[in-house]
N, C-alpha and C positions, 0 to 999 in steps of 0.2 A: 497288416495291422488288424487286431481283433476288432469286431464291431463294438458299439457302445454297450450292448447287453453283455457280450462276452467279457468286456473289460470290467463291467460291474460285477459279474459273477466271479471273475478272477480275483478282484480286490476283496470281495466278501470271503472267498475261500482262503485267500492268502492271509487275511486278518485272523480268521479262525485258526488256520494252521500255525501261524506264528505264536498265538497265545497257547495253543495246545502243546507245541514243542517246548515252549518256555516252562510251562507247568510240569511237563514230563521231566525236563532236566532238573528243575528245582526239587522235584520229588526224590530223584536219585540223591541229590546233595543233602537234602534234609534227613533222609533215612540214614545215609552214611554218617552224618554228624551225630545222630542219635545213637548209632552203634559204635561210636568211638573214633571216627575219622573226620576231623574238622577241615580237611583240605578245601572242599568246595566253599564252606562258610568263610574261611580265611581269604579265599580268592574272590570273595564278593559275588559268588554265583548263585546263592540262594536268594534270589530277588526276581520280582516280576518286571523289573526294568529291562526292556529288550536289548539295550546296548551291549551289556557284557555277554549276551548269549549269541550275538550275531556272528555268523561265519560268512566271510565274503563270498565263497562259492555256494555253500549249501543254503544260506538264507536269502541271498540276493540274486546271484547269477543263475543258479539252477532253476528256481521258479520261473524266471524270465525265459530261459532256454526252453523249458518244457512247455511253457505257454505258447511259444511260437512254433512248437513241433506239431506234426499232424495229430489230430485227435483232441487238441485243446486241453490236454491233461497236464497237470502241474504237480510237482513234488518238491520238497525241501526239508531241511533239517537245521537244528540249532547246534552250536558248538557244544560238544559233550562236556559235562562237568568233570573236573578232575577228581578221581577217587583213588586213594592209596590203600589198597586192600590190606597191606601189612599193618595198618593202624586199627583195623577192625578187631573187635574183641575175639571173634571166632571167624577168621578170614574166609574160610570156605563156605560156611553156612550163612554168615552175614552178607557175603557178596550176593547170595541168592535173593535175599530180601531187598538189597539195594537195587538189583536188576529188576525185580518185580515191581518196585515202587513206581517206575516210569509208566509202564502199561496200565497199572492199577489206577494211576491218576487220570489217565485218559478215559478209562471205563467209567470212573466216577463223574468226570465232566459230561460224558455221554448220558449217564443216568440223570444228572441235573438238567441237561437239555431236554430229555424226554419228560421230566416232571414239569418243566417250564411250558412245554407244548400242551401238557394235560391241563394246565391252568388257563390256557387261552380259550375263551368261550365266544361263540358267535354273539353279536349284538353289542360288543364293547366298542372301544375306540378302534375304528377300522384302520386309521392311519398308523396307529401304534402296532396293530396286529400285522399289517402289511409289511412293516419294518422288521419286527422281531421274529415273525414266523420263519422266513427263510434263513435268518441268522441261526435260530435254534436247530432247524433241520440240518443245516450245514455243520453245525457243531456236533450234532449227534453222529452223523456219518463220518466226518473227518476224524473224530476221536476214536471211534470204533476201528476204522481202518488203520490208524496210526498205532493203536494198541495191539491189534492182531499182528500187524506187520513186524513190530518190534519183538514179538514172541517167537518169530521164526528162528530156529536154532542154528543160525549161520553168523559167524563173526562179521562185523562187530556188533550185531544186534543183541538186544538184551537176552533173547532166548538162548544165545550161545553161552552167556555167563551162567544162566540158570542151569543149563545142561552140564556145564563143567563142574558146577557145585554138586550136582547129583550123581555124576559118574564116579566110579572107583578111581582112586588117585592115578593109577597107571594109565587108565583110559582117558582121564582128564588131561594128562600131560600130552598124550598123543593127539587128542582133539585140539589142544592149544596150538599145535604146530600148523593148523589150518588158518590161523589168524591172519598171516600175511596175504593169504589168497582169498580172504572173505569177500572183498568187493568183486573180484572176478567171478566167484561162485554166484553172488547175487545177480550180476549181469547175465550170467548164463541161465539162471532160473527165469529171469525176465524174458530173455530172447526166446527161450524154448516154451514159454508160457506155463512152466511148471509152477510158477509163483501163483497163478490163478487157483491151482489145486490147493496150495498151502494156505491161501487166503479164504477158503470156503467158510471157516467159522465166522468171518465178518458178516456174511449175509444172515446167518442165524441170529447173531447178536443185534444187528440192525433191526431185524424183525421183532426180536424180543423187546427192545427199547421202544420201537414204534408201537407195539401193543400197549406199553405203559402210557405212551403219549396219547393214545386214543381212549383211555379210561375216562 
């Protein structure tokens, strides 16, 4: 069992992650709705209510499994919002904006967290500062990592949809054939630690947002 401190840290990170992935999915659904596809809205998925977004494995079991794994690292995801690309006014181009909306929402949350940290000044309510400071720091880091991770161009991540929209049609069709093997590719990237190379922009962004927080 994790120690009390570890459990507190996990609950803090899990709460931030849950909110981050919900906003991420809502952003996909909202942009899709604005661009002509009401599927997510009609399914009741453009909401901050966590219940419609919960995935039994990704939102509940996976965080627990990874918490109990060596390294005390955890990860999770929400149920993807349904998007019918054929309903979009310009399916290929609009799908890029729908895909970008998720990571963009996480970077916006990271920016808001950094601005919140910048507003915290010594000499105020120390009990409030002790509570809100670790929450904002966690929100900054989690949202940057989530946003950068989802931009990796491997199915089913958002980056794969962005790449497919940018590729010439014949190459996009070939790339789409990798979709059934996406999770295997991601696992291979993690096992070989290539994922660490692909995630290097996260460090730069965390540094940039931390600089804003120190202003």
